[in-house]
C-alpha positions as CSV (number, residue, x, y, z in Angstrom):
1,M,339.7,67.7,-39.9
2,K,342.9,69.0,-41.5
3,K,341.5,68.4,-45.0
4,F,338.3,70.4,-44.0
5,L,340.4,73.3,-42.8
6,K,342.5,73.3,-45.9
7,R,339.3,73.6,-48.0
8,V,337.4,76.3,-45.9
9,L,340.1,78.5,-44.4
10,P,341.6,80.0,-47.6
11,P,338.2,81.4,-48.9
12,V,337.4,82.8,-45.5
13,L,340.7,84.6,-45.2
14,V,340.3,86.0,-48.7
15,L,336.8,87.4,-47.9
16,T,337.9,88.9,-44.6
17,A,340.8,90.6,-46.3
18,S,338.5,92.0,-49.1
19,I,336.2,93.5,-46.5
20,F,339.1,95.1,-44.6
21,I,340.5,96.6,-47.8
22,L,337.1,98.0,-48.9
23,N,336.5,99.6,-45.5
24,A,339.9,101.2,-45.7
25,M,339.2,102.6,-49.1
26,V,335.8,104.1,-48.0
27,A,337.5,105.7,-44.9
28,A,340.2,107.2,-47.0
29,K,337.7,108.9,-49.4
30,P,337.6,112.7,-49.0
31,T,334.3,114.2,-47.5
32,P,332.4,116.3,-50.2
33,E,332.2,119.9,-49.4
34,K,328.7,121.1,-48.3
35,K,327.4,124.1,-50.1
36,P,325.1,126.4,-48.1
37,Q,321.5,126.3,-49.5
38,E,320.3,129.7,-50.6
39,Q,317.0,131.0,-49.1
40,R,314.3,131.7,-51.7
41,L,312.6,135.0,-50.8
42,L,308.9,135.7,-51.3
43,S,308.2,138.6,-53.7
44,L,305.2,140.8,-52.7
45,F,303.5,143.8,-54.3
46,V,303.5,146.9,-52.2
47,D,301.9,150.3,-52.2
48,E,302.8,153.4,-50.2
49,V,300.7,154.8,-47.4
50,Q,299.3,158.2,-48.2
51,S,297.8,161.1,-46.2
52,E,294.4,162.4,-47.1
53,T,291.9,164.8,-45.5
54,V,288.4,163.5,-46.1
55,N,284.9,163.7,-44.8
56,L,284.4,160.2,-43.6
57,N,281.2,158.4,-44.3
58,V,279.6,156.3,-41.6
59,T,278.4,152.9,-42.8
60,T,275.5,151.0,-41.3
61,Q,272.5,149.0,-42.4
62,G,268.8,148.6,-41.8
63,E,265.4,147.3,-43.1
64,V,263.1,149.4,-45.3
65,K,259.7,150.0,-43.6
66,P,256.7,152.1,-44.6
67,Q,256.2,155.3,-42.7
68,T,252.4,154.6,-42.8
69,E,250.8,151.2,-42.8
70,I,247.4,150.2,-41.6
71,D,244.9,147.4,-41.4
72,L,242.1,148.4,-43.7
73,T,238.8,147.9,-41.9
74,S,235.1,148.4,-42.6
75,L,232.9,150.9,-40.6
76,V,229.6,149.3,-41.7
77,S,228.3,145.7,-42.1
78,G,227.0,144.1,-45.2
79,Q,227.8,141.7,-48.0
80,I,230.7,142.4,-50.3
81,L,229.5,143.0,-53.9
82,S,232.8,143.7,-55.6
83,I,236.5,144.1,-55.0
84,S,238.7,146.3,-57.2
85,P,241.6,144.7,-59.1
86,Q,243.8,147.3,-57.3
87,F,243.0,145.5,-54.0
88,T,245.1,142.4,-54.6
89,E,248.5,141.6,-53.0
90,G,251.2,143.8,-54.4
91,S,248.9,146.0,-56.4
92,E,249.2,149.8,-56.5
93,F,246.4,152.2,-55.7
94,V,246.0,156.0,-55.5
95,S,244.4,158.0,-52.8
96,G,240.6,158.1,-53.0
97,S,240.3,155.2,-55.4
98,S,237.4,152.7,-54.7
99,L,238.7,149.4,-53.4
100,I,235.7,147.5,-52.0
101,K,231.9,147.9,-52.5
102,I,229.4,146.7,-49.9
103,D,225.7,146.1,-50.6
104,D,224.2,149.5,-50.0
105,R,220.4,148.8,-50.4
106,D,219.6,148.9,-46.7
107,Y,221.6,152.1,-46.3
108,K,219.7,153.8,-49.1
109,V,216.5,152.9,-47.3
110,A,217.8,154.4,-44.1
111,V,218.7,157.6,-46.0
112,T,215.1,157.8,-47.4
113,R,213.6,157.3,-44.0
114,A,215.9,159.9,-42.5
115,K,214.9,162.4,-45.2
116,A,211.2,161.8,-44.3
117,Q,212.0,162.4,-40.7
118,V,213.6,165.7,-41.6
119,A,210.6,166.7,-43.7
120,T,208.2,165.9,-40.8
121,A,210.3,167.9,-38.4
122,K,210.3,170.9,-40.7
123,V,206.6,170.8,-41.0
124,N,206.2,170.5,-37.3
125,L,208.5,173.5,-36.8
126,E,206.5,175.6,-39.3
127,K,203.3,174.6,-37.5
128,E,204.6,175.6,-34.1
129,L,205.9,178.9,-35.5
130,A,202.5,179.6,-37.0
131,N,200.7,178.7,-33.7
132,S,203.0,181.1,-31.9
133,K,202.0,184.0,-34.2
134,I,198.3,183.2,-33.8
135,K,198.6,183.1,-30.0
136,E,200.6,186.3,-29.9
137,A,197.8,188.1,-31.9
138,Q,195.1,186.7,-29.7
139,W,196.9,187.8,-26.5
140,K,197.2,191.3,-27.8
141,R,193.4,191.6,-28.5
142,K,192.2,190.1,-25.2
143,N,194.9,190.8,-22.6
144,K,197.3,193.4,-21.5
145,G,200.8,193.0,-20.1
146,T,203.6,190.6,-21.0
147,P,202.5,187.1,-21.9
148,S,204.4,184.0,-20.7
149,D,206.6,182.0,-23.0
150,Y,204.1,179.1,-22.9
151,A,201.3,181.5,-23.8
152,L,203.2,182.4,-27.0
153,N,204.1,178.7,-27.8
154,K,207.9,179.3,-27.4
155,P,208.7,176.0,-25.6
156,Q,207.0,174.1,-28.5
157,I,209.1,176.0,-31.0
158,V,212.3,175.1,-29.1
159,E,211.2,171.4,-29.1
160,A,210.4,171.5,-32.8
161,K,213.8,173.0,-33.6
162,A,215.5,170.3,-31.6
163,L,213.6,167.5,-33.3
164,L,214.6,169.0,-36.7
165,S,218.2,169.1,-35.6
166,A,218.1,165.5,-34.5
167,A,216.4,164.4,-37.7
168,Q,219.0,166.2,-39.7
169,A,221.8,164.5,-37.7
170,D,220.1,161.1,-38.4
171,L,220.1,162.0,-42.1
172,N,223.8,162.9,-42.0
173,A,224.6,159.6,-40.3
174,A,222.6,157.6,-42.8
175,E,224.3,159.3,-45.7
176,L,227.7,158.8,-44.1
177,N,227.0,155.1,-43.7
178,L,225.9,154.9,-47.3
179,Q,229.2,156.5,-48.3
180,R,231.0,154.0,-46.2
181,T,229.7,151.1,-48.3
182,N,232.2,152.3,-50.9
183,I,235.5,151.7,-49.2
184,K,238.2,154.0,-50.6
185,A,242.0,154.2,-50.3
186,P,243.0,156.7,-47.6
187,F,246.4,157.3,-49.3
188,T,248.5,156.3,-52.3
189,G,250.1,153.0,-51.7
190,R,250.2,149.3,-52.2
191,V,248.5,146.2,-50.8
192,M,250.5,143.9,-48.6
193,N,247.8,141.3,-48.3
194,E,244.0,141.0,-48.5
195,N,241.7,138.9,-46.4
196,I,238.3,139.0,-48.1
197,A,236.3,137.6,-51.1
198,V,233.2,138.7,-53.0
199,G,230.0,137.5,-51.3
200,Q,231.5,137.5,-47.8
201,Y,229.5,139.2,-45.1
202,I,231.5,141.6,-43.0
203,T,230.9,143.5,-39.8
204,P,232.4,146.8,-38.5
205,A,236.1,146.4,-37.5
206,T,236.6,143.4,-39.8
207,V,240.1,143.5,-41.2
208,L,239.9,143.5,-45.0
209,G,243.6,143.6,-45.7
210,H,246.9,145.3,-44.9
211,I,248.1,148.4,-46.9
212,F,251.0,150.8,-46.7
213,S,251.8,154.2,-48.1
214,T,254.4,154.5,-50.8
215,Q,254.9,158.3,-50.4
216,I,257.6,157.9,-47.8
217,V,259.5,154.9,-46.5
218,E,261.9,154.8,-43.5
219,V,265.0,152.9,-42.5
220,R,266.0,152.6,-38.9
221,L,269.8,152.8,-38.8
222,P,271.8,151.7,-35.7
223,L,274.7,154.0,-34.7
224,T,277.3,153.6,-32.1
225,D,278.4,156.5,-29.9
226,A,281.5,156.9,-31.9
227,Q,279.5,157.1,-35.2
228,L,277.2,159.7,-33.7
229,G,280.4,161.7,-32.9
230,E,281.6,161.3,-36.5
231,L,278.3,162.7,-37.8
232,S,278.0,165.4,-35.1
233,L,274.5,164.2,-34.4
234,P,273.1,164.6,-30.9
235,M,270.5,162.3,-29.4
236,G,267.0,163.6,-30.1
237,F,268.1,165.4,-33.3
238,M,265.3,166.8,-35.5
239,A,266.4,167.7,-39.0
240,N,265.2,170.6,-41.2
241,K,265.7,171.1,-44.9
242,D,269.2,172.6,-44.3
243,N,270.9,170.2,-41.9
244,A,269.5,166.7,-42.8
245,P,272.5,164.5,-43.5
246,L,272.5,162.7,-46.9
247,V,272.3,159.0,-46.9
248,T,273.2,156.7,-49.9
249,F,271.5,153.3,-49.7
250,T,272.8,150.3,-51.7
251,A,271.5,146.8,-52.3
252,N,271.6,144.1,-55.0
253,V,268.3,143.5,-56.8
254,G,268.3,140.9,-59.5
255,N,272.1,140.4,-59.0
256,K,272.6,144.0,-59.9
257,P,273.8,146.8,-57.6
258,H,271.4,149.7,-57.1
259,K,271.5,153.0,-55.2
260,W,268.9,155.3,-53.6
261,K,269.2,158.7,-51.9
262,G,267.6,159.7,-48.6
263,H,268.1,161.9,-45.5
264,I,268.4,161.5,-41.8
265,V,265.3,163.2,-40.3
266,R,265.7,162.5,-36.6
267,T,267.5,160.4,-34.0
268,N,266.0,158.6,-31.1
269,A,266.1,160.4,-27.8
270,A,266.9,157.2,-25.8
271,I,269.4,154.4,-26.1
272,D,267.9,151.0,-27.1
273,K,267.9,148.8,-24.0
274,K,268.7,145.6,-26.0
275,T,271.4,146.7,-28.4
276,R,272.7,149.7,-26.4
277,L,272.8,151.7,-29.7
278,V,271.1,154.9,-30.8
279,Y,268.9,154.7,-33.9
280,A,268.7,157.3,-36.6
281,I,265.6,157.4,-38.8
282,A,266.2,158.0,-42.6
283,E,263.4,158.9,-45.0
284,I,263.2,158.2,-48.7
285,K,260.5,160.0,-50.6
286,N,258.5,158.2,-53.3
287,P,260.7,155.1,-53.5
288,Y,258.4,153.4,-56.0
289,G,258.4,156.5,-58.3
290,I,260.8,159.3,-58.8
291,G,262.9,158.1,-55.8
292,S,263.6,154.7,-57.5
293,D,266.8,153.8,-59.2
294,N,265.9,153.7,-62.9
295,G,262.6,152.1,-62.1
296,T,264.0,149.7,-59.4
297,A,262.1,150.5,-56.2
298,M,263.6,150.6,-52.7
299,A,260.9,148.2,-51.7
300,V,259.4,147.7,-48.3
301,G,261.1,144.8,-46.5
302,M,264.4,145.2,-48.3
303,Y,267.6,145.0,-46.3
304,V,269.9,147.8,-47.4
305,N,273.4,149.1,-46.6
306,A,273.6,152.8,-45.8
307,S,276.5,155.3,-46.1
308,I,275.8,158.5,-44.2
309,D,277.7,161.7,-45.3
310,S,279.7,163.4,-42.6
311,N,280.5,167.1,-42.5
312,K,283.4,166.6,-40.3
313,S,286.9,166.7,-42.0
314,Q,289.6,164.4,-40.7
315,E,293.3,163.7,-41.5
316,T,293.6,160.0,-42.4
317,L,296.1,157.4,-43.5
318,K,295.0,156.1,-46.9
319,L,295.9,152.7,-48.3
320,P,294.4,150.2,-50.8
321,R,291.6,148.1,-49.4
322,L,293.7,145.0,-50.4
323,A,296.3,145.9,-47.8
324,L,293.8,145.5,-44.9
325,H,293.6,141.9,-43.7
326,S,291.4,140.2,-41.1
327,N,291.4,141.5,-37.5
328,D,292.4,145.0,-38.8
329,K,296.0,143.9,-39.6
330,V,298.4,145.3,-42.2
331,Y,301.7,143.8,-43.5
332,V,304.4,146.5,-43.6
333,I,307.8,146.0,-45.4
334,N,310.5,148.0,-43.5
335,D,313.8,149.4,-44.7
336,E,315.5,146.1,-44.1
337,S,313.1,144.3,-46.4
338,K,311.6,142.6,-43.4
339,L,307.9,142.0,-43.0
340,E,306.1,143.5,-39.9
341,I,302.6,142.6,-38.9
342,R,300.8,145.7,-37.6
343,K,297.5,146.2,-35.8
344,V,295.8,149.3,-37.1
345,V,292.8,151.5,-36.2
346,V,290.3,151.6,-39.1
347,L,288.1,154.7,-39.6
348,S,286.4,153.8,-42.8
349,T,286.6,151.4,-45.8
350,N,285.1,151.2,-49.2
351,E,285.6,148.9,-52.2
352,E,288.9,150.6,-53.2
353,Y,290.5,152.2,-50.1
354,A,290.8,152.0,-46.3
355,H,291.2,155.1,-44.2
356,L,293.1,154.5,-40.9
357,E,293.6,156.6,-37.8
358,S,296.9,155.0,-36.7
359,G,299.1,151.9,-37.0
360,V,301.2,152.9,-40.0
361,S,303.0,156.0,-41.2
362,V,302.9,158.0,-44.4
363,G,305.4,156.7,-47.0
364,E,305.6,153.2,-45.5
365,K,305.1,150.3,-47.9
366,V,302.2,148.0,-47.2
367,V,301.6,144.6,-48.9
368,T,298.8,144.4,-51.4
369,S,299.4,140.8,-52.6
370,A,297.3,137.9,-51.5
371,V,299.5,136.1,-49.0
372,P,298.5,132.6,-47.6
373,S,300.7,132.8,-44.5
374,V,303.4,135.2,-43.1
375,T,305.5,135.5,-40.1
376,D,306.6,138.6,-38.3
377,G,310.2,139.4,-39.3
378,M,310.4,137.3,-42.4
379,A,312.6,138.6,-45.3
380,V,310.8,139.4,-48.5
381,I,311.3,141.2,-51.8
382,A,309.1,144.3,-52.2
383,I,307.8,145.1,-55.7
384,D,306.3,148.5,-56.2
385,R,303.2,147.9,-58.3
386,N,303.2,151.5,-59.8
387,E,306.9,151.4,-60.7
388,L,306.4,148.0,-62.4
389,A,303.4,149.4,-64.4
390,N,305.4,152.4,-65.5
391,A,308.3,150.3,-66.5
392,A,306.1,148.1,-68.6
393,A,304.6,151.1,-70.3
394,Q,308.0,152.5,-71.4
395,P,308.8,151.9,-75.1
396,V,311.7,149.5,-75.8
397,S,314.6,151.4,-77.4
398,E,316.2,149.9,-80.5
399,G,320.0,149.4,-80.2
């Protein structure tokens, strides 16, 4: 046992002493001085809020619809002999052009018969007039006094005249039906769809197709009560050539922006029960012709944005459109370089600027940089975009 202790005990004591010495050295080591970590501030581009008096435009939207559109129908029956190439879906036609021809042989026969009836009625009238003269002469030779109308054949003359008028009316009707076998366009327009083919037998009131006029199209524009106030438009407004508000319509066609001009011609006299809005009706004249945008028509069925000119001037707070964020919020950098999140009242916006009623003050700096996330009161570095651009434009002086 003593031999075992002599062999084991010395190494254990040495190891224990080593650990004690090491711990003492670590405890005696001075603690390193902690340096405060500097906060890295976010740099943001800013622009100043400006004051501007403008006539604010009211923006809305709507669908283009024809002022006049009808189902083209036939007034007579018969077999279709020919259809004009103008009467195909999407084709253009002018007022009075022939679109459809119906077999007119039976109607020509009816005209011939009606003419014969007129000729017979004329002969009968002449006969009764002649008989009246003969009877009047005979009465004068044989009798004295005033003869009766029947003695002078006057009732027969009245009947003959009535029969002639009826025959003439039948002839007019027959000729009208003959004209109706050539179905013509009632106005200048385009074909939305056609429902017939050559050889088809049709009857009166058969719908041949749907057509619409291209002389004037309309856009029904929804307006809130506030927007009506901005435009100074009353309900039930009827415009004349001097007070019709100008409307600029925009839409992308073929991935290109286009513009068209129109005017508000009237507003509804009642509030829509479903939307609780008032609708203004705008007209655009000849949208497929001189009213088009370099040949691009403001086509029926197109959904367009509308900007209505207002004649009401208003003092606004103007700032770049980039400064306006979702939920009508603006980021303002105060004099202490702290960021403030403000809720603003927006009057109007376009691609470049936003016009506000309140929420910021003239001269305040608003953030125009794209910011992923911000907190109210965070410290930032404001960089004036205009000053930076001016500094970059200054020539470098040679020393």
